[in-house]
C-alpha positions, 0 to 999 in steps of 0.5 A: 537573496541570502544564501550562506552555503551551497547546501541552501542553493541545492535546497531552494533551487531544487524545490520546484515541487513539494517533494522532487522525488519521494523515492526511486520507484517514483523516479523510475515511473517518471523517467521510464514509464512502464519500466516494470513491464520491460524485459529484465535480467537479474544478477543474484550476486549483486541483487540487481535488475538490468533493462534497456530503455531507448538505448540507455542501460538501467541497473537497479540495485535492491536493499538486501537479499529478500528486500525488493526496495530499490537502493540505487539506480545506475544508468549506462550510456555511451562512454559514461555511467551515472549513479543516481542518488535521491537527496532526502534532506534537500529537494534535489536528485543527484546524478554522479557521472563517471567515465565508463572505462576508468571509473574516474569521477567526472561531475555531479549534477543536481536536478529538480522535479522536472529532471532539469539540471540547475547546478553542476560540480566539475571534478579534476583527476584528483577527485576535487571540485575544480568549478561550478555551473549554475543555471539561473533563469534559463542562463548558465553561469560558471564559477571557480569557487563556491564563494563566487557562486554565493556572491553572485546570487546574493547580489542579483536582483531577481523577480523570482524569490526562490523560497521553497515551493513558491513564487510571490505575487505582489498584488492579488485581487479576488472577485466571484468570476475568478482571480485577477493577478497583477504583475509583470511576471504574469506575462510569462505565465501561460498555464495554471492548475488547481491541485487537491492537496489531500488526494493530489487530484487536479481540476482544470483551471481556465487562464485568460488574458485580459490585457498585457499585464492581467490574467484571470484564472477561473475554476469549473462551476460544477464542483461537487459538494465534497470537502477539498482544498484546491491549491492554485499553481502557475506554470512559470519557466517550466516549473509549477509554483504555488501563489502566495501573498506578501504580508498575509500575517497583517491581514485579519484572520477573518478577512483572509478568505471570501465566500464565492458561492451563494450562502444557501448553495451547495457546495460552499466555495471559499477563496483564501489562504492556507496557513502556509500562505498558499492561495487555495479554493475551499470546496465544502458541504454546508456543515463543514463550512460552518465548522471550519476555522481559518488558521494563520499558521502551524499548530501551537504544540503542547509540551506537557499536560498535568491533571491535578484534582479538578484542574488540567494544566498544559504547557505550551511551546509558545513564549507567553511573555511575547504575546498578549490577549490570549484566549481559547475557543472551540467552533460549535456549529456556526459560532465560536465558544470561548473557553475560560482560563482559570490561571495563566503563568506567563513565566513558565508558559502554563495555562490552567483550565477547570476540568471539563471546561471544553467539550469533547470531540471538538478541537481546541484553538488559541488566539493571541496578539503579537508584539507588532499588533498582529493577531494569530489564530492556531490549533492547539496540538497535543500530538508531539507531547503524546508521542514523547510520553509513549516513546519514553515509557516502557510497556509490558503484556502479562496474563492475569486470571481470566484476562490480559493486562498491559502495563505502562511504566512512565519515566519519573520525569513525566507528569501523570497523564490521562491516556486510553489504550486503543486496540485497533483491527488493522483491516476494518479499523474498528477500535476498542478503547480501554481506560487505565486504572489510577496511576500509582506512585511509580507512574504505572498505568494498567489496562485490563482487557478480555479477548471477547472485547476485541473488534473481531472480523465478522464470522470469526470462530474458534475453528476457522482461520483468522489472519487479523492483526491488531495494532496497539495505540495510545490516545489522549483521555481528556475532555476537549481532545477529539476522539480519533485524533492524537493516536500514537503506536505503542512500542514493542518491548524485546523483553515481552513474552511472545506468547500469552494464553488464557481461557476462552469459552468452555474448554477453549483457550486463546493464544495471544502473540505480541510482536514488533513490526519490522519497520518501526518495532511498534506493538501489534498482536495476533490471536489464535483460538485453540482447544485446551488439548491442542494448547497443552500439546503445543506447550509440551512440544516447545519444551522439546528440542528441535533435533531434525529426527525423522520418524516417518517411514515414508516422506510426509507431505502436507497440502494447503491452500488457505486454511479454509479452502479446498478448491484450487491447485492444492485440491487438484494435486491432492485428488491426483495423488489419491488416485495415483498408483504411485504412493511415494508420500504419506499425504495429508490435507489441512483444512479448518473444521468449519470450511464449506469445502469438506464436500470436495474431499468426501471419501478422504476424510481420514487424510484431512487434518483439522486446522489448529487441532492437536493432530495438526501441531503434531503433524507439522512437527514431523512434516517433510514437504509442504505443497502450497498455493498461497503462503507456506506459513498457512500450513502451520497452526500458529505463526510464531518464531517457534516454528521458524526452525521447522519452516527452514528445515521443511521442503516447500513447493509453490503450486501458484493460483493460475497463470502469471499475468502482467503484475510484478509479483516479486514483492509477494513471491520473490525468492525467499527460502522460508517461502518456498524451494520450488516455484511451479510455472506454466510457460517459458515466459513465466520461467524467465519472469520468475528467474529474472524478475523474482530472483529464483535460481534456474533449478528452483523453477519447474516448468510443469503446468498447473495441477488443476488444468489437467482436469480443466482440459479433460472435462472441457470435452464433457461440456460441448459447445451445445451445452454451454453456448447460452451460458455467460459468466461475468467474473470481475477481479477485486479492488484493493481497499474496496473490500473493507467498505461498508455496503453504502460506501461500496455502492459509490465506487465506479466498480459497483456503478458500472457493473450494475449498469452492465447487468441492468442494461436494456440491450443485455436484457434484450439479448438474454430474451432473444437468445435465451441466455443464462447470465451468472455473476460470480464475485471475487472471494474478497467481494463475496460479502457484497453479493446481496447488492446485486440481487435485484439486477436480474442475473443469477449471483453465485456464492462461492459456497455453491461451486468452485471457480474451475467448475464455473469456467468449464460449464460456461461458454463465454466469459466477461471479466476485467483483468482477472487471471481466470480469463487465461484459464478460460481461454485455454478451453478455446472459448471467447473472453471479453475484457470490460473495464469497470474503472480505470484500474487497467488504464496504464497497463492496457497495452501490456494486457492486450499483448498477453491476453487473448481477446479485446478490451472494451471501455464502453458497454454498448461496444461490449454487448455488440461484440458478445452478440456477434460472437453468439452468432458465429457457427462456433465459439472460438477464443480470439488470437489463439496463437497467444496460448503457447505463451500462456500454457505451453504443455496442454497434454493433461500431465501437469500433475505427473511432472509436479510429482516428479518435481516433489520426488526430486526435491526430496533427493538430497544427492540431486539437490546437492548436484543442482547447488554445485552446478549452479555455483560452479557456473557462477564462478566460471562466469565471474572468472570469464568477466575478470579475464575480460577486464584484465585484457 
């Protein structure tokens, strides 16, 4: 072994997995399991959470005031405290141990992916390293100096080569039944697994002893015809290693894998080596098998591209003087097609091709022979060159007559290149490609586009709300480079105007809002469609100064859910205020012109302001209080920096959607004065969660109950059991990412397959017939577009335009859901809820859900239907475990709206706000003094 310094030892010995711990979140999950559900306390001064697990106090520090990314983990146990740092350069986790009372640095421990210590630094009282301890092949060795440690490692002969992520096996023989490995080391290997390198999924591996020195590893014979590479990993001394082959580069490329399946069979299964030299099982469909190319290493990168007339000249990051027999090819079906080279400049590593020499949508490969006679076969990659071109260029957006223009100025040192501008819908991934005008002498490239060309989300009109974000990217515009490959995000330019406007249909205007993403300052766009009247008013408003002047005789209150909805707590609170004897606020409701919920506001149209209208802009410039159920930003007609001054000044109350379950909502709704100033909750449990987990101060959390539950609890009595007993509502939650699937893709999900199986189950059909039941299906808002896929199941599929969720909960007697929070709403009516799992989304949180939610969780459809039938045969429909209701909703007195109004009035009381602020900070000072005095004693 050849170690030059301690850093190499840390890196190689810690490399027992591809990445030991990617981030602190993964470390916490690995070491403390369901740590997010454990009771926590929150220290706002230091942005720290604290919890206890198995006698160990764990302190988690966040990056910043409103950023909930973990910055540091501290463990306190016994007389020691441990600070954990994830070593991002090396494959290791560093544990720094300190004496709890004195703070003296005791030792540093480096641990691998299995949390095993392999290297320790011991420190003296002067905080200098006094000795080292190395765990090598399960034995501890002590050294006084790093030189002694390195000398020991460099002279030891070991069967294990501690190269990154691998253990070398000297001989590998392959047959159709499996893989037989010959090596004395294999006596100690007793476990194996196949890992999908893309999905990180695992398939079982059968490890069988053949004799003392041989073991056979096989794989399942029923692998599906999906495209996947499964890497073989063997368990050796508690660490999983990949299997590699010595001298793989000496084996001809076309002999590095063998076909294990019958040629006409599906899937096609091959066993061979990846370009990292790892043994992999390739499972492909027939076409993928034909198109696949066996590569011998990492890609050869292109460092420059020049288009000159009818030729394309590319410069390779490959020293052509050290190779020979260079050829290029593409894989077309089952055959390879050679690409002719017009000229080869060996001295400058330049290759010249005739334009259109290779085909579009097919990768370009290179094959060459090294000086030692070995052949290499690799992909030609343009990605690094494209990234360099974009990063060294300047981008600007501007308005032209009837269109917009993006201009890209490349550095003088860059050669002319063919690039397309891609405008991609971040949600649907649909992409608009635009070619540039010809380059001018200054390296300027111009792309003209009309907003009509944008890949809009279906159903977007000028009147409704559109939260779509468009990302801008550049793509190679050369023949032979696959469409969809080699995209690089355009850079945000700080001198770019934040708003650009242009005409859009009849009297309409479109407002383009370019902005830089928060992480990498990459260019993205939002679009807003406005009337000409609204845009002119907005532009005049921007010329005025924000003075904070109030012109309102009464405080102005705006209520908003999402801009196109009036169904939730916002509507309930608005209706309460309209019928209230007290009128302390001038109340307005914001709604899009084309919303289906105008009927819910019938009779109060004069109180509704049309979203993005001139009146809306004027209203938000003078509003005093925003009451919201989603983001408070929804109250504003456009989301630009101009409104941030208004948003900071305006008071805000967050009504929530429903009762908080087991999800950690701190990332969505964590304390941020731009989001809200008062957080409405329903129980003491929620109150503690909001303060301890989400960082809110006690006076910022109001235990009032939810606005819509007053009506739920009152109208529940209007629908007695006799009217609802035979009505079953099925209302599952949604799945992140599945709302973007095409219908045929959605039908392949576990959610669809298992829900359809339930709806069409013979036992359910029989139960409906015998008990004269009406079964209704209501899909989540994000899944409503799939309603038609369930039309043939025999149950009534309800559109969200037909009824509100609250009315559906009131007029049904039984609810079947998975883990939707509507289960908690329904349970408050003292009616039975059944939690039927359509996939494994709840598998890791089953215990937490069962402790909180009243009712039972079911994984099998027959058990679910049996429980439903038993419930129907009871004399009265009753919720299971009614003792849990106080933890869900404490004040069931139908006066939640009274308390919310009182909270709003108190929030507008400047003197009361100052007193809350003063008392809170006085308490903090007293607490700090008490802690300091305790330390001085």
